[in-house]
N, C-alpha and C positions, 0 to 999 in steps of 0.2 A: 716316186721321189723326185723332187724338184719341180714344181708346176711353173716356174717362172716365165716360161714361154707359151703357157697355157697347152701344155702337152707333156707326158712324162720325159724327163730327160734321161735317156737311156745311152748307154756306151756299149760298144763291142764286148761281150764276155759276162754283161750283167745276167743274173738268173731271173727267168720268169715263171711263174707258175700260173696253169688255166685249169679252169672246170669246164665240163662239157655239160650242155643240158640233159643230154641222155642220161647222165652218170653224175650227177652234182655231188656225190660224196667224194669221188676220187680226183685227186688233184695230181696233174701232170707238170712235171718239171723239163724246162727247157732253157736255152741260152739265146742271148741276143747274137744273131750270126753277122747282120748288117744293118747299118743305119743309114738311110738315106734322107732326103730331106722332107719327104712327105710319107715315106714307108719305114717299118721297122721289119725285118727278116728274122724269123724265128726259127731254131732248129731244134726239134724234140726226137725222143727215141724213135727207132722205126716202129715199135708197137703201136705207136699213138697214129701214124701214118698208115699204119696197115688197116686201120677200121674202116668198115666199109661205108662209103655214103660221104656226104659233106659233114663237117664238124660244126656244130653251132656253140660257140663259146659263150658261156653264162658268166663267167668271171675270169679277170686276169690280174693278176699281181707282180710287179716288177720289184726287184730287190736290187740295191747297191751292189756292185762288186767292189770288194775292199783291196784288189790288186792295184789299183792308182794310187790309192792312199798308202798302201805298203811301200810302192815306188818312191813316193814322195819322202816317207819316212827314212827308207834307205840313204837315198841321195843326202839327206840332213845328216844322219849318222856318218856317213863317208866324208862329208864337208866339215863336220864339227871340229876336229882338231885345228883346222885352219880358220874357220869361222868364228868360233866362240870367243876368243880374244877380241875380235873385232866387234861383235855384237854386245858381247856382255864384259866391258873391261873391269878388271879388279882394281884398277888404280883410279881414285877419285880424282879429277882435276883440282890444282890447289886454288883457293878462294881469288888468287888474282887473276885467273883465267875464267871468271865467271862471265857471262856476257850481260851487258848492260846497254843502255841506249845509245853511249858514246861509242861502242862497238859498231852499231848497226850504220851509224853515219860514215864510219871508216870504210864500210864494204858496200857503199850505194852504188846501185847500177845506174850507168849513165843513160841508157835508153833501154826502155822494155820493149820486146817484141809483141807482147800481148798487152795493150794498153788499158785492158778492163780489168786487171788484176786488182783485188782490195789490198789493204794495207798489211794484213796477216800474209798473203799470198807474197807481196813484194819483200816483206821481211824475210820469209823463208827463202826466197830466190836470192837475196842478199847473202844471207849465211852460206848458203850451198856454192854460190859463186865467187864468193870471197875466200871460201877454203880455210877460214881461220880455225875451225873446230873439225880438221879432217881426220883426227885420230878415232871418231866414233862415227857411225851411220847416222844419217838423218832419217827420222821417221816422220812420214806425213800420214795423219789419221782424221778421219771424219765421216759425217754419214754421205750418202750418195748424193752427187748432184753439187757438192760443195767447193769444187774446183781444185782436187788434188791432181787430177791428170794434167790440168793447165799448168798448176804449179810446177810439174816436174819437167814438162815440155819446155816452159821458159827457163828452167833451170839447166837442162840441158844446151839449149840455145846459148844461153849466157857463158856457160863453161866453154863451148866451142869458139865463142867470139874471142876468148881471152887469148892474149899474144902468148905463141909457143904451144899452142893445142892443135 
């Protein structure tokens, strides 16, 4: 799973299945015991280790451990009573609270730390730094390489520059 770095992305606890050339029908289950920069240490049952001679592996199959995902779901479940009202407000803002171009001018940032931000990034920074719509979270989305991280960093810098912060 996950060949983004041109190697299997494995974590401690992931399951691994191997087949040995001398007995290609049998599949042995093990676990990722340790992950180093260029090595992955696997742990198998002692019966596999007890086999005489060097093991010549013919097939390796990694599976993703669901433990990490389960922990993430558990964390969200614990936080939901406090997070849900912020993330998914049940109250729709009145029409008078809608954002228009005039609002953007009221929230203009005097000087940007990152002068290479495009117009949409600057607009997002202005909304966030202005804090005018602080009752709901801001969501930045877009494909990789579109400047989301730069926009967040600029927003943080602007908020920290505000008086009283």
